[in-house]
C-alpha positions in Angstrom: 21.9 -8.1 48.0 18.1 -9.1 49.7 17.2 -5.4 49.7 18.4 -5.4 45.8 16.2 -8.5 44.9 13.0 -7.5 46.7 13.3 -3.9 44.5 13.6 -5.8 41.3 10.6 -8.0 42.2 8.5 -4.8 42.7 9.1 -3.6 39.6 8.6 -6.7 37.8 5.0 -7.2 39.1 3.6 -4.9 36.9 3.4 -0.8 36.2 -0.6 -1.2 36.2 -1.3 -2.5 39.6 -3.6 0.3 41.1 -4.1 1.8 37.4 -7.9 2.2 37.2 -7.4 2.8 33.5 -6.6 -1.0 33.5 -8.8 -2.2 36.1 -12.0 -4.4 36.5 -14.1 -4.6 39.0 -14.6 -7.6 41.0 -17.0 -8.3 44.2 -16.0 -11.3 46.2 -17.1 -12.9 50.3 -14.5 -13.5 52.3 -14.4 -15.0 55.6 -14.4 -12.5 58.5 -10.5 -13.6 59.1 -9.2 -13.2 56.1 -11.4 -9.7 55.4 -9.5 -8.0 59.0 -6.7 -9.5 57.9 -6.7 -8.0 54.1 -7.7 -4.7 56.1 -5.1 -4.7 58.9 -2.1 -5.1 55.9 -3.7 -2.3 53.6 -3.7 0.2 57.0 -0.7 -0.8 58.4 0.9 0.0 55.1 -1.3 2.6 53.7 -2.2 0.8 50.2 -5.5 -0.1 49.1 -7.0 -3.7 49.8 -7.4 -4.1 46.2 -4.2 -3.3 45.8 -3.0 -6.2 48.3 -5.1 -8.9 46.4 -4.2 -7.8 43.4 -0.1 -8.1 43.8 -0.7 -11.3 46.4 -2.7 -13.0 43.5 -0.2 -12.0 40.8 2.4 -13.1 43.1 0.5 -16.7 43.7 -0.4 -16.8 40.1 3.7 -16.8 39.2 4.3 -19.4 41.7 1.6 -22.2 40.9 0.6 -23.6 37.9 -3.0 -23.3 36.9 -3.5 -26.8 37.5 -1.6 -27.3 40.5 -3.8 -24.4 41.9 -6.7 -26.0 41.0 -6.5 -29.4 42.7 -5.3 -27.4 45.4 -8.5 -25.7 45.5 -10.8 -28.8 44.9 -8.6 -30.6 47.2 -10.1 -28.2 50.5 -13.6 -28.2 49.5 -13.6 -25.1 47.3 -16.5 -24.9 44.8 -19.0 -22.8 42.8 -20.4 -20.3 45.1 -24.5 -19.1 44.3 -23.7 -16.9 41.3 -21.1 -19.2 40.0 -23.5 -22.2 40.2 -26.8 -20.4 39.1 -24.8 -19.6 35.5 -23.4 -23.1 34.9 -26.9 -24.3 35.2 -27.8 -22.0 32.4 -24.7 -23.4 30.3 
């Protein structure tokens, strides 16, 4: 039953995962620890880093409300980084 449940979850994520036609490019800064873990997962499972990030974010966004996630981020010191801070000052 667990195997059946897993295959259903994979099918319901999105048929567009990894589809370049529907992709938007993001550049992010990651700690060396997170980047190493990301690369390790991608290499071990023969998928792209962007696929790992997209699936992980989709999974997270389905499980946590935006308000709860925003609070979680603020409680842990998340803030606007350099480009975001510059854009916020212009507004």
